[in-house]
N, C-alpha and C positions, 0 to 999 in steps of 0.2 A: 227473356232470360230471368232465372231465379236468383234470389239474393245469395244463395249458398254456392252459386257457380260463378266464377270469374273467368271469362273466356280470354284466351291469349291471342291477339291479332297480329303480333309481330315477333321477330326473333328475340328482341330484347325482353319483351314481356314473357315469352316462352321460358326463358332462363329463370325468371322470377317464379313462374308457375311450377317449374321443376323443383325448386327448393321449398316453395310454400304450399304447393297444391299437387294435383295429379296431372299426368300426361299419359294418355292411352294411345299407343301406336299399334294399329291393327293390320293384319295381313289375312284377307279373306279370299280364298280361291273361288272362281266361278261366280263372282258377284259384282262385276263391273257395272256401274250405273245404279246399283241398289242403294237405298238409303239406310244408313245405320243410325240408330237412336239410342241414347243412354236413358234408361228408365229406372227410377227409384222403385224397388220391388214392393215395399210395404204400402206405398200410396199409389203406385202406378203413375206417378208424376213423370211426364216426359221432360227431361232436363235439357237436352241439346241433341242436335243431329247434324249429319253431314253426308256427303255422297262418296261412295267407294270409287276410286279412280285407279286404274292399273293394279287392282287388287289390294289397294292400301287406303287407310284413312287415319286421321288423327283427331282426338278430342282432348281438351284440356280444361281444367277448372280447379275447384277446391271444395272439399267436403268438410263438414264440421266434425264428423266422427266416422270411423269405419262402419260400413253398412253394406247390405246386399243390394246390388244393382243388376240390371239386365242390359245386355246389348241386344237390341232387336235389329235384325237385318231383313229389310223388306224388299224382296226382288220383284214385286208386282210393278207393272209399268207405271211411270209417273202419271198422276192424275186419276188413277183408278179410284172409283167411289168406294165408300166403306161397305156398301152392299155387295159390290162385285169383287172384293178382295179375295184372293185365293190363299187360304191359310197354309197350304202346302208350300207356298213361296215366302212364308214368314219364318225366320229362323231365330232361335234364342240361345243366349249364353248367360248363365248366372254366375256371379262371382262377388267376392268382397272387395269393394273399392275403398282405397285409402289414399292419402296424399303421398304418392310415390310415382316413379316411372314404371309403367306397366305395359307389357306387350301381350297381344292377343293374336293367336294363330288358329285359323279354322278353314274349313272347306264346306260350302253350302250343300255339297253332295252328301255329306255325312253329318252336318250339324242337326241337333234336335229341332223339330218344327213346332209351330205354335200348338198344334194338336198331335197327340201320339199317333203314329202310323205303325201298324202291326209288323209289316214286312220290311220296314226301313232299317238299314244298318246305320247305327248311330255312333259317332265318335265325338266326344266332348271337345270343345275348344281348349287349347293350351293357353293358360293364363300364367304369366311369369312377372314377378316384381311386386306382388302384394303379399306381405308377410301374413296378413289375416287370412288370405285365401290358402296359403300354405298350411296354416293351422287347421282350416276346415278339411283339407285333404288328409291331414294326419288323423283327424278324428274318423273320417270315413274309412281310412285304411284299418283302423282298429275295429270298426264295426262291420267290415266287409263280410266276414264269415257269418256272423249272426244275421246280417241283412239278407244274405243269400239263403240262409235257412228259413227266414220269414217269408221270402218270396216263394220258396218251395212249398211251405205250409199253406200259403194263400192259394196256390194252384191246387193243392190237394183238397182244401176246403171246398173249392168250386167243383172239382170233379167227383169227390167222394161224399159231399154233403148236399150242396145246393142243387146240383143237377139231378141226383137221384131223388131228392125231396120233390122236385118238380115232376118227376116221373112216377111219383107215388110209392117209392121204395123207402118208406119212412123208418121202419125198424132198422134196416141195414145202414141207412144214411145217418140215423140218430146216433148209433154206436160209434161210427167213424168220426162224426162231427165232434163228439165229446172228447175222443182221444186227441184229435187235432187241436181242439181248443186248449186243452191242457198243455200240449207241447208248445203252442203259440204263446201262451201266457208265460211259460218258463223262458222262452227266447226273448220276449219283450222285456221281462225283468232283467235278463242278462244284458240286453242292449242298453237299458236305462242305467245300469250299474257302470257300464263302460263309459257312457256319456258323462255321468257324475264324477267318475274318477278323473276323466280328462278335464272337466271344469275345475276341479280342485287343484289340478296341476297348472292350469292356464286360466285363472279367474279373469284376467284382463282381455282374453280373446273375445272378439265380437261373436264368434260362433258359440262360445260358452254362454254368453249372455242370451243369445237367441234360443239356444236349446233349453235353457232353464226357463225362459219366458214361455216357451211352448208347453212345457210340462204343467204350467199353471193356466193355460188357456182353457176356455169353456169350463167344464166340471172336472176338477183335478182328482186323480186317483192317489192323493197324498194326504198324510195327516198334517195337522197344524204344526207339529214339531218338525216335520220334514220341510214344510214351507219356510219355517224360520231358518232352518239349516241352509236351504238353498239361497235365501236372502243374505245370510252371513257369508256365503262363498263369494258372492259378487260384490259385497259392500266395500272391501278395501280398495278395489280397482275402479269402482263406478260411483261411489258416494259423491254427491254434489253435482252430478250431471243431470240434465233434463231426462235422459233415458232412465236413470235409476229412480227418479221421482215417479215417473210413470209406472215403472216396475213395482214400486212399493204400493201404489194404488191397486195394481193388478193383484198383488199378493194379498192385500187386505180383503179384496172381493173373494179370492180363491179360498181364503181361510174360513169364510162363512160356510163353504160347501165341502170342507175337508173331511176326510174319513174320520169318524168318531165324533163329529159335531152334530148337534141336534138339527133335525129338519126345519126348514123355514115355514112357519105357519101362515100361509097366504089364504085369501078368500077366492073361491071359484064358484061358478054356477052349477047347481044341481039340475036334475031332470025337470024340476018344476020351475026353473028359471030364477031360483033364489040364490043369493050369494051366501055361501056357507064356508066356515073356516075348514082348512084341510084337517085340522085336529079332530073335527067332528066325525070323520070317517076313517082315520088311521087307527087300526086296532092296536090295543096295548098288549105287549107280551108275545107278539108274533112277528115273523119276518113279513115284509110287505114290499111290493115293487110299485114305484110310481112310473107309469108308462105314458110319456108325452107323445101324442100322435095327432093326426088330422085325417079327415075323410078323403081329402084330395091327395094324400101321400100314398103312392103305390106301394112302396116297401112296408109302410105301416099296415095297409090292408092285407098284404101278403103274410104278415106276421100273426094275424088274428087266429087262423087255425091252430098255430103252435101254442098260442096263449090258452086256447080252449083245452088243448091236450095237457098243458101244465096244470090247469085248474083241476082236471080230472085225476091226474097222476099224483098231485101234491095238494090235497085238500087243506093242509095246515098252512099253506103259503097263500097269502092274499095279493091281489092285484088291484090297483086303483089306476084307471085310465083317465088321463086328463087331455081333452081334445083342444087343439088350437083353432078350431073352426070359428069363423066369424058369425055364422048364422045358426041359430039354435035349431031351426026346422030341418036344415040339411043334416046336421049332426044327429038328431034324433031319428031321422029316416034311415041313416046308415047303421045306427045301432040296432034298429029293428031288422034290417036286411041281413046284417052279419050275425045276429043272435048273441050280442055281447051282453051277457046277463050278470056281469059282475059290477062293482062300484064304478060309476061313470060321473065325471065332472067335466066342465068346459071352461077354458080360460077366455080372456077377452082378446081373441085374435092372437097374432104372432108377436110382433115387436111392441104391441101395446100392452101385452100381458105380463103376468108374474113369471111365467116359464122363461121368457127371454130376459127380463129385467132382474129377477131375483135368483132364479135357478140357472141362469146363463145357458139355457138351451139354445144352441145355434143351429141345430139340425135335428130332424126327426126321421125315424123313431129314436127316442132317447129314453133309456131305461135305467132307473136308479133304485137300488135296494136299500131299505132301512132295516136295521136290526130290531130286536124286540124292545129295546129302549128308545126307539125312534131316532137313532143316530145314523148318519150316512155310513153305508157299509161297502157297497160296490157300485161301479158305474159301467156303462156300455154292456149291459146284460141283456142279450137277446139271442134267439136261436140256440145254436150248439153251446155258446158261452153260458147262457142261462142254464141249460141242461147240466153242464159240467158243475156249475155252482150248486145246483139243487141236489145232484147226486152226492157231492161231497158233504152237503149240509145234512141231508136226511139219510145218507147211507144206503142208497139203492140206485 
């Protein structure tokens, strides 16, 4: 039992928990005998569990602050080993848990499963009694139209860009991809504006805190002024809490990578195995892309032909590829095989290197564009998104 959870073992204690903590009364159809577990989403910490009997269960306890939790319903037979678990028999419901009386109603025949199943008809569980969850639903309702549009654009990007590219229809696919990328960016900007308007109206909502935190995760597409504004939105409701202290640390890291800030001058290995500062290869007065990649990354390797095309089509645009390979000999072998004849550097592996610790690169390929003054300009620039940026920049 965790210190944040105080279980109620009797009717008398249950009354106290109702006033001081939470009580979850659940009704899950087609799940008798299944184990239901309360999981803290951010840490995947398994808080408490019980067995569903006659379609019902109850969990009670106390949380320090409203936060996203998961209810995991595991319908695998008791005693099933981790290796033999069937993920199709593990069902999940996510919601904001707070200290209140909450009811959860669902059916395992339509609940979302651990892994997405293409032909499965999904009906989210009904969660009643959490004001924080109600606020999350309000935000999703406001974003529903733009979310639907983004889903349609993602499908179009797959069918009109990625698949034709794989089939060698590069000219046709390239034009379609650029058009879709521009529409997607417009929709994403609209979605972000809806989110920020909601956060300004509801600064104390847990979903507002989480959405703003997400905007500053990894490499932010925000200016320092925007980061300060977002911090100011949350401050009145969250100042003095441990979560806000962590948020301010996150904001300070994000600020170093904000749009308009100078790039971070780290040392990387060159082809001769020497450590050299990034500033020794970043050209002055030109746009340049820092492309973080690795030889073992399939999507990175798949992007290489496109980078060759970009170099040929835009000779005034520079690329600096920074590999996260551990071994120099493997890296150099792949460079030769792929014919990557532009500026090449290598970091000291993944989590031990500057890419992860200074540039906050959490996944690859990761492409960052610097402006002619060496300031962060754009992030997530690859494929059709990079093409759209370059067409706008160079007018072709």
